[in-house]
C-alpha positions in Angstrom: 132.5 50.6 58.6 130.9 47.3 57.7 131.0 45.8 54.2 128.6 43.1 53.0 129.4 40.8 50.0 128.7 37.3 48.7 131.4 34.7 48.7 131.9 31.0 48.6 133.3 29.2 51.6 134.8 25.7 51.6 132.1 23.0 51.3 129.3 25.3 52.5 128.7 27.1 49.1 127.5 30.6 48.9 127.5 32.8 52.0 126.8 36.4 52.9 130.0 38.0 54.4 129.9 40.8 56.9 133.4 42.4 57.3 134.3 45.0 59.9 138.1 45.6 59.8 139.8 42.3 60.5 136.6 40.7 61.9 134.4 38.6 59.5 131.0 36.9 59.9 129.8 34.4 57.3 126.1 33.2 57.0 125.3 30.4 54.6 122.6 30.8 52.0 122.9 27.5 50.1 121.8 25.7 53.3 120.9 26.7 56.8 120.9 29.5 57.7 124.1 28.9 59.6 126.6 31.4 61.0 129.5 29.3 59.8 132.3 31.7 60.4 133.0 34.3 63.1 136.6 35.2 63.4 139.5 37.5 63.1 142.4 37.7 60.6 141.1 34.6 58.8 140.9 32.4 62.0 137.5 31.0 62.8 136.1 30.3 66.3 133.3 28.1 64.9 133.7 24.3 64.5 133.4 23.3 60.8 132.2 19.7 60.2 133.9 19.4 56.9 134.2 15.6 57.2 130.5 15.2 58.2 131.4 13.5 61.4 127.9 14.1 62.9 124.5 13.5 61.3 121.2 12.0 62.1 118.9 9.9 59.9 116.7 6.9 60.2 113.0 6.0 60.2 111.7 9.4 61.2 113.5 11.1 58.3 112.6 8.4 55.8 108.9 8.6 56.8 108.4 12.3 57.2 111.1 14.1 55.2 111.3 12.3 51.9 113.5 14.2 49.6 115.0 16.5 52.2 117.9 14.3 53.2 119.1 13.8 56.8 120.2 16.3 59.4 123.9 17.3 59.4 125.7 19.1 62.1 127.6 21.3 59.7 129.0 23.4 62.6 128.6 27.1 63.3 125.5 28.7 64.8 122.0 27.5 64.2 118.4 28.2 65.4 116.4 25.3 66.8 113.2 24.8 68.8 113.1 23.4 72.3 112.0 21.0 73.9 114.2 18.6 71.9 112.4 15.9 70.0 113.1 14.2 66.7 111.3 17.0 64.8 113.9 19.4 66.3 116.4 17.8 63.9 114.9 19.2 60.8 117.4 19.1 57.9 118.4 22.6 56.9 119.9 21.5 53.5 117.9 23.8 51.3 118.6 27.3 50.0 117.9 30.3 52.2 116.1 33.4 51.2 117.8 36.6 52.3 117.2 40.3 52.2 119.9 43.0 52.7 118.2 45.7 54.8 121.1 48.2 54.9 124.9 48.3 54.9 125.2 46.2 58.0 122.0 44.1 58.4 120.7 41.1 56.5 117.6 38.9 57.2 117.9 35.1 56.4 114.7 33.1 56.1 114.4 29.3 56.0 111.6 27.3 54.3 108.6 26.3 56.3 109.2 22.9 58.0 107.0 20.1 56.7 106.8 18.4 60.1 106.3 21.4 62.4 105.0 24.1 60.2 107.6 26.4 61.7 109.8 28.9 59.9 113.1 30.2 61.3 114.4 33.7 60.6 117.8 35.1 61.7 118.5 38.8 61.3 122.3 39.5 61.6 123.4 43.0 62.4 127.2 43.7 62.6 128.5 46.8 64.2 131.5 48.8 63.1 133.7 47.2 65.8 132.7 43.6 64.7 130.1 43.0 67.5 127.1 41.1 66.2 123.4 41.3 67.2 121.4 38.2 66.2 117.6 38.5 66.3 116.3 35.0 66.0 112.6 34.4 65.3 110.5 31.3 65.1 107.1 31.7 63.3 104.3 29.1 63.7 103.2 29.4 60.1 100.9 26.5 59.8 99.8 26.1 63.4 101.0 22.5 63.8 102.8 23.2 67.0 100.2 23.1 69.8 102.5 23.1 72.9 104.8 25.9 74.1 108.2 26.1 72.5 111.5 27.9 73.1 113.8 29.5 70.6 117.1 27.7 71.0 120.3 29.3 69.7 123.2 26.8 69.4 126.8 28.0 68.8 129.1 25.2 67.9 132.7 26.3 68.7 136.0 24.7 67.8 138.1 22.3 69.7 140.0 23.6 72.7 137.2 26.0 73.8 137.1 27.0 77.5 133.9 28.7 78.7 132.9 30.4 81.9 129.2 30.7 82.8 128.5 33.0 85.8 126.3 31.7 88.6 124.2 34.0 90.8 125.8 35.4 94.0 122.7 37.1 95.2 121.8 36.7 98.8 118.2 35.3 98.6 117.8 34.4 102.2 115.5 31.4 102.6 115.2 30.9 98.8 117.7 29.2 96.4 119.8 31.4 94.1 121.4 28.9 91.7 120.3 25.9 89.6 122.7 23.4 87.8 121.2 20.7 85.6 123.0 17.6 84.5 122.0 15.4 81.5 121.8 11.7 82.2 125.1 10.9 80.3 127.1 13.4 82.2 129.5 12.3 84.9 129.4 15.0 87.6 133.0 14.4 88.5 134.2 14.8 84.8 137.5 16.6 84.7 136.1 19.0 82.1 133.7 20.5 84.6 135.0 23.0 87.2 132.1 23.9 89.5 132.7 27.0 91.7 130.5 29.1 93.9 130.2 32.0 91.4 130.7 30.3 88.1 131.1 27.1 86.1 134.1 26.6 83.9 133.8 23.9 81.2 136.6 23.0 78.8 136.6 20.9 75.6 139.1 18.1 75.6 139.9 15.0 73.6 137.5 12.8 75.6 134.8 10.9 73.7 132.1 10.7 76.3 129.9 13.7 76.0 128.8 15.9 78.9 126.0 18.5 79.1 125.0 20.9 81.8 122.4 23.7 82.0 121.6 26.6 84.3 120.0 30.0 84.5 122.1 33.1 84.4 121.5 36.8 83.9 125.2 37.5 82.9 127.1 36.9 79.7 129.0 33.8 78.9 132.7 34.1 78.2 134.8 31.8 76.1 138.4 31.4 75.0 138.8 29.7 71.6 141.6 29.7 69.0 143.4 32.6 70.7 140.3 34.8 70.7 137.9 35.9 73.4 134.2 35.4 72.6 131.3 36.5 74.7 127.5 35.8 74.4 124.8 37.9 76.1 121.0 37.8 75.7 117.9 39.7 76.7 116.7 38.8 80.2 113.0 37.7 80.0 110.7 36.5 82.7 109.0 33.2 82.1 109.2 29.4 82.3 112.3 28.0 80.7 112.9 24.5 79.3 115.0 21.7 80.9 114.4 22.5 84.6 114.6 26.3 84.1 117.7 26.6 81.9 118.4 29.6 79.7 122.0 28.5 79.1 123.3 25.0 78.3 126.8 23.7 77.3 127.6 20.5 75.6 131.0 19.1 74.7 132.6 15.9 73.4 135.9 15.1 71.6 134.9 17.2 68.6 133.0 20.3 69.6 131.9 22.7 72.3 128.4 24.2 72.2 127.1 27.3 73.9 123.3 27.1 73.8 120.9 29.9 74.8 117.2 29.6 75.2 114.1 31.9 75.3 111.2 31.3 77.7 108.6 28.7 76.6 105.9 30.4 74.6 102.7 29.2 73.2 102.2 30.3 69.6 98.9 30.5 67.8 98.9 30.2 64.0 100.9 33.0 62.4 102.4 34.1 65.8 106.1 34.2 66.4 108.6 34.4 69.3 111.9 36.3 69.2 115.2 35.6 71.0 118.2 37.9 70.8 121.9 37.2 71.3 124.8 39.7 71.4 128.3 38.6 70.4 131.6 40.2 70.9 135.0 39.0 69.7 138.3 40.3 70.9 
């Protein structure tokens, strides 16, 4: 049985808590929405940027976002748009509207973004065993976005995370069956990357230089973090994906480990929306 309540959490203010036995999920409502906590027996798998180590400001924010502040990492899980440009870093510092649909489901809705005209909505549904279904929606409210976009779910996990991303083992004959994409700042020989025939294993370590890789997979991503096993799956959809056909990307530095999932690029007319689902388990 799932219980839903409101509680304050550290520097993040008010949150909606989903509790299923010894598993808890916290979603912020004074900012975000962010899934800032997912854990068991009080131990969180999410990174919490309580010292505000990562933020982004500057001319773009001063010119276009007067009064909204700068973008802060905060930690936890967030919903973004891809491809990544400066307007992707829209500050989610304002209060969030929420609606409790039933005893295990809540919808969280952000304000419409001034720069993009987009609105982000996350519906969180916790099962009795602590599994979570996230339905992530981006609406093109004001029609400012003219080019196709992708819904981009970023889960910022704590230090020490070790993740395994499966690669295809299908025999495709004359055609390729795997893609691995490297960002320009990534050293392919970095010790945190273990590239195998059927999977890629990436581990967070105390190394300052960041690395990021992407790929396409139809299988769930597995991660070990803070003594817990976390998995992420998503709906398989045909289409064109961002970043040289990636539906999964991983980024890490000396502070964090990100598991990022993406939907196909979709053109949105005014008032249209796209939906991207993730399925989480914690053991």
